[in-house]
N, CA, C and O atoms as a GROMACS GRO file, in nm:
protein
  256
    1MET      N    1  -1.467  -0.858  -0.399
    1MET     CA    2  -1.342  -0.874  -0.424
    1MET      C    3  -1.272  -0.985  -0.432
    1MET      O    4  -1.277  -1.050  -0.327
    2LEU      N    5  -1.198  -1.042  -0.531
    2LEU     CA    6  -1.130  -1.187  -0.511
    2LEU      C    7  -0.966  -1.157  -0.426
    2LEU      O    8  -0.890  -1.061  -0.437
    3PHE      N    9  -0.955  -1.281  -0.344
    3PHE     CA   10  -0.831  -1.241  -0.274
    3PHE      C   11  -0.727  -1.339  -0.355
    3PHE      O   12  -0.762  -1.434  -0.424
    4ARG      N   13  -0.612  -1.302  -0.335
    4ARG     CA   14  -0.486  -1.355  -0.378
    4ARG      C   15  -0.458  -1.436  -0.318
    4ARG      O   16  -0.515  -1.429  -0.210
    5SER      N   17  -0.370  -1.552  -0.330
    5SER     CA   18  -0.327  -1.619  -0.216
    5SER      C   19  -0.199  -1.585  -0.223
    5SER      O   20  -0.136  -1.667  -0.290
    6SER      N   21  -0.127  -1.486  -0.176
    6SER     CA   22  -0.001  -1.443  -0.171
    6SER      C   23  -0.001  -1.358  -0.045
    6SER      O   24  -0.105  -1.347   0.020
    7THR      N   25   0.097  -1.306  -0.013
    7THR     CA   26   0.144  -1.243   0.118
    7THR      C   27   0.220  -1.115   0.045
    7THR      O   28   0.279  -1.101  -0.062
    8TRP      N   29   0.189  -1.029   0.154
    8TRP     CA   30   0.199  -0.870   0.072
    8TRP      C   31   0.361  -0.863   0.103
    8TRP      O   32   0.404  -0.853   0.218
    9ASP      N   33   0.443  -0.868  -0.010
    9ASP     CA   34   0.596  -0.840   0.013
    9ASP      C   35   0.620  -0.730  -0.075
    9ASP      O   36   0.518  -0.672  -0.111
   10GLU      N   37   0.739  -0.681  -0.123
   10GLU     CA   38   0.726  -0.547  -0.164
   10GLU      C   39   0.683  -0.559  -0.321
   10GLU      O   40   0.612  -0.480  -0.381
   11LYS      N   41   0.754  -0.699  -0.382
   11LYS     CA   42   0.671  -0.708  -0.487
   11LYS      C   43   0.528  -0.700  -0.533
   11LYS      O   44   0.475  -0.647  -0.630
   12SER      N   45   0.483  -0.770  -0.432
   12SER     CA   46   0.335  -0.752  -0.453
   12SER      C   47   0.254  -0.638  -0.449
   12SER      O   48   0.164  -0.612  -0.528
   13LEU      N   49   0.297  -0.563  -0.340
   13LEU     CA   50   0.241  -0.422  -0.279
   13LEU      C   51   0.290  -0.328  -0.385
   13LEU      O   52   0.215  -0.234  -0.413
   14ASP      N   53   0.415  -0.339  -0.454
   14ASP     CA   54   0.439  -0.255  -0.569
   14ASP      C   55   0.309  -0.285  -0.703
   14ASP      O   56   0.243  -0.199  -0.762
   15ALA      N   57   0.307  -0.395  -0.716
   15ALA     CA   58   0.215  -0.424  -0.828
   15ALA      C   59   0.083  -0.383  -0.786
   15ALA      O   60   0.003  -0.337  -0.867
   16PHE      N   61   0.057  -0.396  -0.673
   16PHE     CA   62  -0.118  -0.344  -0.620
   16PHE      C   63  -0.085  -0.233  -0.614
   16PHE      O   64  -0.181  -0.182  -0.673
   17LEU      N   65   0.005  -0.119  -0.576
   17LEU     CA   66   0.026   0.001  -0.575
   17LEU      C   67   0.001   0.102  -0.719
   17LEU      O   68  -0.062   0.206  -0.741
   18LYS      N   69   0.097  -0.003  -0.813
   18LYS     CA   70   0.083   0.035  -0.931
   18LYS      C   71  -0.063   0.059  -1.009
   18LYS      O   72  -0.098   0.164  -1.063
   19ALA      N   73  -0.144  -0.077  -1.000
   19ALA     CA   74  -0.262  -0.113  -1.070
   19ALA      C   75  -0.338  -0.205  -1.023
   19ALA      O   76  -0.348  -0.324  -1.053
   20PRO      N   77  -0.428  -0.095  -0.892
   20PRO     CA   78  -0.486  -0.201  -0.809
   20PRO      C   79  -0.606  -0.281  -0.848
   20PRO      O   80  -0.627  -0.387  -0.788
   21LEU      N   81  -0.695  -0.237  -0.951
   21LEU     CA   82  -0.775  -0.270  -1.010
   21LEU      C   83  -0.748  -0.392  -1.116
   21LEU      O   84  -0.839  -0.464  -1.155
   22SER      N   85  -0.617  -0.406  -1.158
   22SER     CA   86  -0.551  -0.502  -1.247
   22SER      C   87  -0.512  -0.616  -1.155
   22SER      O   88  -0.527  -0.733  -1.192
   23TYR      N   89  -0.465  -0.589  -1.043
   23TYR     CA   90  -0.404  -0.681  -0.920
   23TYR      C   91  -0.521  -0.743  -0.896
   23TYR      O   92  -0.536  -0.859  -0.934
   24LEU      N   93  -0.604  -0.687  -0.840
   24LEU     CA   94  -0.721  -0.749  -0.755
   24LEU      C   95  -0.852  -0.737  -0.842
   24LEU      O   96  -0.947  -0.674  -0.796
   25PRO      N   97  -0.859  -0.788  -0.953
   25PRO     CA   98  -1.011  -0.754  -1.041
   25PRO      C   99  -1.115  -0.773  -0.980
   25PRO      O  100  -1.111  -0.887  -0.933
   26GLY      N  101  -1.220  -0.715  -0.951
   26GLY     CA  102  -1.343  -0.695  -0.869
   26GLY      C  103  -1.353  -0.589  -0.758
   26GLY      O  104  -1.455  -0.548  -0.704
   27THR      N  105  -1.219  -0.551  -0.734
   27THR     CA  106  -1.215  -0.443  -0.619
   27THR      C  107  -1.342  -0.324  -0.635
   27THR      O  108  -1.379  -0.287  -0.746
   28LYS      N  109  -1.382  -0.288  -0.546
   28LYS     CA  110  -1.447  -0.175  -0.547
   28LYS      C  111  -1.394  -0.028  -0.536
   28LYS      O  112  -1.457   0.071  -0.571
   29MET      N  113  -1.264  -0.031  -0.479
   29MET     CA  114  -1.196   0.057  -0.405
   29MET      C  115  -1.155   0.172  -0.553
   29MET      O  116  -1.119   0.131  -0.663
   30GLY      N  117  -1.167   0.283  -0.525
   30GLY     CA  118  -1.180   0.384  -0.663
   30GLY      C  119  -1.024   0.465  -0.615
   30GLY      O  120  -1.013   0.575  -0.561
   31PHE      N  121  -0.922   0.378  -0.652
   31PHE     CA  122  -0.809   0.434  -0.650
   31PHE      C  123  -0.718   0.402  -0.761
   31PHE      O  124  -0.673   0.290  -0.784
   32ALA      N  125  -0.699   0.491  -0.817
   32ALA     CA  126  -0.622   0.473  -0.988
   32ALA      C  127  -0.469   0.398  -0.956
   32ALA      O  128  -0.413   0.321  -1.034
   33GLY      N  129  -0.429   0.430  -0.851
   33GLY     CA  130  -0.284   0.359  -0.845
   33GLY      C  131  -0.157   0.457  -0.826
   33GLY      O  132  -0.170   0.579  -0.840
   34TYR      N  133  -0.066   0.413  -0.801
   34TYR     CA  134   0.061   0.528  -0.825
   34TYR      C  135   0.161   0.484  -0.944
   34TYR      O  136   0.244   0.393  -0.939
   35HIS      N  137   0.139   0.553  -1.031
   35HIS     CA  138   0.192   0.511  -1.145
   35HIS      C  139   0.334   0.582  -1.157
   35HIS      O  140   0.373   0.574  -1.274
   36LEU      N  141   0.423   0.649  -1.076
   36LEU     CA  142   0.552   0.656  -1.088
   36LEU      C  143   0.604   0.593  -0.971
   36LEU      O  144   0.570   0.604  -0.854
   37GLU      N  145   0.695   0.524  -1.028
   37GLU     CA  146   0.798   0.416  -0.927
   37GLU      C  147   0.863   0.478  -0.815
   37GLU      O  148   0.890   0.405  -0.720
   38GLY      N  149   0.895   0.610  -0.807
   38GLY     CA  150   0.953   0.683  -0.694
   38GLY      C  151   0.873   0.697  -0.587
   38GLY      O  152   0.917   0.709  -0.473
   39GLU      N  153   0.718   0.698  -0.625
   39GLU     CA  154   0.628   0.721  -0.542
   39GLU      C  155   0.583   0.590  -0.458
   39GLU      O  156   0.557   0.584  -0.338
   40ARG      N  157   0.581   0.494  -0.550
   40ARG     CA  158   0.543   0.366  -0.493
   40ARG      C  159   0.664   0.320  -0.406
   40ARG      O  160   0.635   0.254  -0.305
   41LYS      N  161   0.812   0.348  -0.433
   41LYS     CA  162   0.914   0.313  -0.326
   41LYS      C  163   0.870   0.399  -0.230
   41LYS      O  164   0.826   0.346  -0.128
   42ALA      N  165   0.870   0.517  -0.236
   42ALA     CA  166   0.865   0.597  -0.131
   42ALA      C  167   0.767   0.561   0.009
   42ALA      O  168   0.791   0.583   0.128
   43LEU      N  169   0.656   0.501  -0.052
   43LEU     CA  170   0.541   0.461   0.021
   43LEU      C  171   0.567   0.310   0.072
   43LEU      O  172   0.505   0.275   0.173
   44ILE      N  173   0.648   0.223   0.015
   44ILE     CA  174   0.679   0.094   0.052
   44ILE      C  175   0.778   0.110   0.171
   44ILE      O  176   0.774   0.037   0.270
   45ALA      N  177   0.867   0.210   0.154
   45ALA     CA  178   0.981   0.247   0.261
   45ALA      C  179   0.925   0.288   0.362
   45ALA      O  180   0.956   0.242   0.472
   46TYR      N  181   0.808   0.405   0.344
   46TYR     CA  182   0.729   0.436   0.492
   46TYR      C  183   0.673   0.312   0.560
   46TYR      O  184   0.711   0.280   0.672
   47LEU      N  185   0.574   0.236   0.486
   47LEU     CA  186   0.517   0.137   0.559
   47LEU      C  187   0.620   0.040   0.635
   47LEU      O  188   0.602   0.000   0.750
   48LYS      N  189   0.746   0.002   0.543
   48LYS     CA  190   0.806  -0.051   0.608
   48LYS      C  191   0.895  -0.003   0.745
   48LYS      O  192   0.940  -0.078   0.831
   49LYS      N  193   0.903   0.102   0.742
   49LYS     CA  194   0.957   0.191   0.876
   49LYS      C  195   0.853   0.214   0.973
   49LYS      O  196   0.895   0.213   1.088
   50VAL      N  197   0.708   0.238   0.956
   50VAL     CA  198   0.639   0.228   1.060
   50VAL      C  199   0.580   0.114   1.066
   50VAL      O  200   0.475   0.124   1.130
   51THR      N  201   0.603  -0.003   1.026
   51THR     CA  202   0.594  -0.166   1.070
   51THR      C  203   0.713  -0.170   1.185
   51THR      O  204   0.696  -0.197   1.304
   52LEU      N  205   0.803  -0.145   1.139
   52LEU     CA  206   0.906  -0.156   1.249
   52LEU      C  207   0.923  -0.074   1.376
   52LEU      O  208   0.971  -0.116   1.482
   53ASP      N  209   0.877   0.051   1.351
   53ASP     CA  210   0.877   0.111   1.494
   53ASP      C  211   0.699   0.206   1.436
   53ASP      O  212   0.678   0.286   1.346
   54PRO      N  213   0.600   0.138   1.550
   54PRO     CA  214   0.494   0.170   1.488
   54PRO      C  215   0.476   0.328   1.583
   54PRO      O  216   0.387   0.407   1.550
   55GLN      N  217   0.548   0.353   1.671
   55GLN     CA  218   0.527   0.478   1.775
   55GLN      C  219   0.583   0.625   1.660
   55GLN      O  220   0.578   0.745   1.687
   56THR      N  221   0.642   0.545   1.511
   56THR     CA  222   0.676   0.641   1.443
   56THR      C  223   0.540   0.768   1.414
   56THR      O  224   0.544   0.891   1.406
   57CYS      N  225   0.446   0.686   1.408
   57CYS     CA  226   0.334   0.777   1.356
   57CYS      C  227   0.212   0.797   1.482
   57CYS      O  228   0.098   0.844   1.476
   58GLY      N  229   0.282   0.745   1.585
   58GLY     CA  230   0.213   0.756   1.733
   58GLY      C  231   0.165   0.961   1.734
   58GLY      O  232   0.063   1.015   1.778
   59SER      N  233   0.263   1.009   1.682
   59SER     CA  234   0.260   1.163   1.723
   59SER      C  235   0.112   1.224   1.636
   59SER      O  236   0.073   1.338   1.659
   60MET      N  237   0.057   1.158   1.564
   60MET     CA  238  -0.073   1.215   1.497
   60MET      C  239  -0.188   1.240   1.613
   60MET      O  240  -0.186   1.182   1.722
   61GLU      N  241  -0.260   1.309   1.583
   61GLU     CA  242  -0.383   1.320   1.708
   61GLU      C  243  -0.514   1.260   1.604
   61GLU      O  244  -0.499   1.254   1.481
   62ARG      N  245  -0.608   1.227   1.655
   62ARG     CA  246  -0.702   1.182   1.593
   62ARG      C  247  -0.796   1.300   1.606
   62ARG      O  248  -0.801   1.380   1.700
   63PRO      N  249  -0.878   1.298   1.480
   63PRO     CA  250  -0.996   1.421   1.493
   63PRO      C  251  -1.070   1.404   1.594
   63PRO      O  252  -1.074   1.294   1.650
   64LYS      N  253  -1.131   1.494   1.632
   64LYS     CA  254  -1.222   1.517   1.737
   64LYS      C  255  -1.360   1.526   1.663
   64LYS      O  256  -1.464   1.546   1.727
   0.00000   0.00000   0.00000
């Protein structure tokens, strides 16, 4: 995978989530992307929330 010399901000994350194979040529990740803008915005909002408050996802139990 080729790395881009950028930071992950909302704009770059949105572009990656929309078309990961185009954003990072050479990636082997089997993910087609989120084509609906609303889905990408919701995911980015969630990531911002859990980044500010990591305990938000702390209620999830690990599989045994």
